C-alpha positions as a printed Julia matrix, in Angstrom:
178×3 Matrix{Float64}:
 -12.14  -13.38    8.2
  -9.93  -10.46    7.11
 -10.51  -11.47    3.47
 -14.28  -11.2     3.76
 -14.13   -7.92    5.66
 -11.96   -6.48    2.86
 -14.38   -7.75    0.22
 -17.38   -6.31    2.09
 -15.7    -2.9     2.43
 -14.93   -2.82   -1.3
 -18.53   -3.69   -2.18
 -20.06   -1.18    0.23
 -17.77    1.69   -0.71
 -18.08    1.08   -4.42
 -14.33    0.56   -4.7
 -12.36    3.02   -6.74
 -12.3     4.47  -10.22
 -11.5     1.59  -12.54
  -9.8     1.61  -15.89
  -9.9    -2.17  -16.13
 -12.98   -4.17  -17.06
 -14.37   -7.61  -16.41
 -14.05   -9.19  -19.86
 -15.86  -12.37  -18.8
 -16.96  -14.08  -15.61
 -18.59  -17.3   -14.5
 -18.83  -19.33  -11.32
 -15.51  -20.99  -12.11
 -13.49  -17.92  -13.1
 -13.13  -14.49  -14.63
 -10.84  -12.35  -16.76
  -9.98   -8.71  -16.16
  -8.63   -6.77  -19.15
  -7.47   -3.24  -19.73
  -5.54   -1.21  -22.26
  -3.71    1.83  -20.93
  -1.75    4.28  -23.07
   1.23    5.88  -21.35
   3.48    8.72  -22.4
   6.78    6.86  -22.06
   8.76    4.35  -24.08
   8.09    0.63  -23.43
  11.45    0.12  -21.68
  10.58    2.85  -19.15
   7.07    1.49  -18.55
   8.53   -1.98  -18.04
  11.03   -0.66  -15.48
   8.23    1.2   -13.69
   6.18   -2.01  -13.42
   9.14   -3.63  -11.66
   9.18   -0.79   -9.11
   5.85   -2.04   -7.75
   6.46   -0.57   -4.28
   6.49    2.94   -5.78
   3.04    2.76   -7.39
   1.0    -0.01   -5.74
  -1.56    1.26   -3.22
  -0.41    0.48    0.33
  -4.05   -0.12    1.3
  -3.87   -3.28   -0.82
  -0.89   -4.82    0.94
  -0.71   -7.07    3.99
   1.83   -4.83    5.72
   0.17   -1.49    4.95
   3.4    -0.29    3.29
   3.83   -0.75   -0.47
   7.58   -0.24   -0.11
   7.68   -3.71    1.44
   6.82   -5.07   -2.04
   9.45   -6.33   -4.45
   9.28   -7.88   -7.9
  12.14  -10.06   -9.15
  12.34   -9.89  -12.95
  13.41  -13.48  -13.66
  11.65  -16.77  -14.28
  10.59  -18.2   -10.9
  11.14  -14.73   -9.44
   8.91  -13.5    -6.67
   6.46  -10.65   -6.3
   6.88  -10.69   -2.56
   6.15   -8.57    0.49
   8.14   -8.28    3.7
   6.1    -8.45    6.9
   7.07   -7.57   10.48
   8.95  -10.08   12.62
  10.51  -11.85    9.63
   7.19  -12.67    7.97
   6.59  -12.56    4.25
   3.97  -13.0     1.55
   4.49  -14.45   -1.92
   1.86  -12.64   -3.99
   2.77  -14.09   -7.37
   5.51  -16.01   -9.16
   7.16  -14.63  -12.29
   6.72  -16.95  -15.28
   7.94  -14.94  -18.29
  10.28  -11.95  -18.53
  10.79  -10.16  -21.83
  12.28   -6.77  -20.83
  10.46   -3.88  -22.4
   7.87   -6.21  -23.95
   6.11   -8.58  -21.59
   5.86   -9.79  -18.01
   3.7   -12.77  -16.99
   3.03  -13.77  -13.39
   1.03  -16.55  -11.74
  -0.94  -16.6    -8.51
  -3.89  -15.28   -6.61
  -3.48  -11.72   -5.39
  -4.86  -10.39   -2.11
  -7.77  -12.36   -0.71
  -7.72  -14.71   -3.71
  -4.57  -16.18   -2.22
  -6.52  -18.12    0.4
  -9.01  -19.51   -2.11
  -8.69  -22.54   -4.38
  -7.75  -20.49   -7.45
  -5.03  -20.15  -10.03
  -4.38  -16.84  -11.77
  -2.3   -15.54  -14.64
  -1.44  -11.83  -14.9
   0.09  -10.39  -18.05
   1.58   -6.98  -18.84
   2.08   -6.71  -22.64
   3.89   -3.57  -23.85
   3.99   -2.24  -27.4
   5.28    1.02  -28.79
   2.44    3.34  -29.76
   2.12    6.9   -30.94
   3.16    9.1   -28.04
   4.56    6.27  -25.96
   3.42    2.79  -24.95
   0.26    0.75  -25.14
  -0.04   -1.52  -22.11
  -2.41   -4.46  -22.58
  -3.1    -5.9   -19.15
  -4.98   -9.07  -18.28
  -5.61  -11.14  -15.18
  -7.37  -14.47  -15.66
  -8.48  -16.42  -12.58
  -9.99  -19.89  -12.42
 -10.92  -22.15   -9.54
 -13.52  -22.58   -6.85
 -15.43  -20.29   -4.52
 -18.72  -21.52   -3.07
 -20.53  -18.3    -4.01
 -18.9   -18.37   -7.47
 -15.8   -16.49   -8.57
 -18.02  -14.19  -10.62
 -19.13  -12.63   -7.29
 -15.63  -11.26   -6.64
 -14.76  -10.32  -10.23
 -16.1    -6.73   -9.94
 -14.1    -6.19   -6.74
 -10.87   -7.47   -8.28
 -11.63   -5.31  -11.32
 -11.91   -2.16   -9.2
  -8.73   -2.89   -7.26
  -6.69   -3.66  -10.38
  -8.15   -0.64  -12.18
  -6.92    1.54   -9.34
  -3.45   -0.01   -9.52
  -3.23    0.57  -13.28
  -4.23    4.22  -12.8
  -1.53    4.53  -10.14
   1.02    2.93  -12.48
   0.1     5.39  -15.25
   0.53    8.3   -12.81
   3.88    6.94  -11.7
   5.11    6.52  -15.28
   3.91    9.91  -16.51
   4.35   12.13  -13.46
   6.8    10.27  -11.25
   4.17    9.64   -8.59
   1.26    7.22   -8.37
  -2.19    8.62   -9.08
  -3.84    9.53   -5.79
  -0.55   10.39   -4.08
């Protein structure tokens, strides 16, 4: 029930300013893509990504506190969240770690976790004039009775907000919106 309430709130409020975009969507899946330029070297952007608790919006956590998030930079590592009373959430599993270059994770984030989906999230970093070009993608496939294309715009808005927060954290030392 909490999943559907969250989805309804995002639809009704129009979500947030997005810098990501739905590259494609169908009943059986979707892909979110974004390119964000940041004024920092790739190694620093990569390290900032790993500090997910410092830039991820606490409103998009199960605990309400982004500092309960952690991201282990190793194959089979965990993007996890501590919950009260010894509880925990495994948001995604780390598949590929190439420090300063690339990070690939697998799983369904947020409400997608309780659906029959598989997802792949990639952060690709390249040096660019003035800093780093971050090419971000999140591809999701699976089943939702209403069609996964119905949730693609919501996931797009949420991830767009997170990327804006990451950019703020990298460039100003604090997430956008803080």
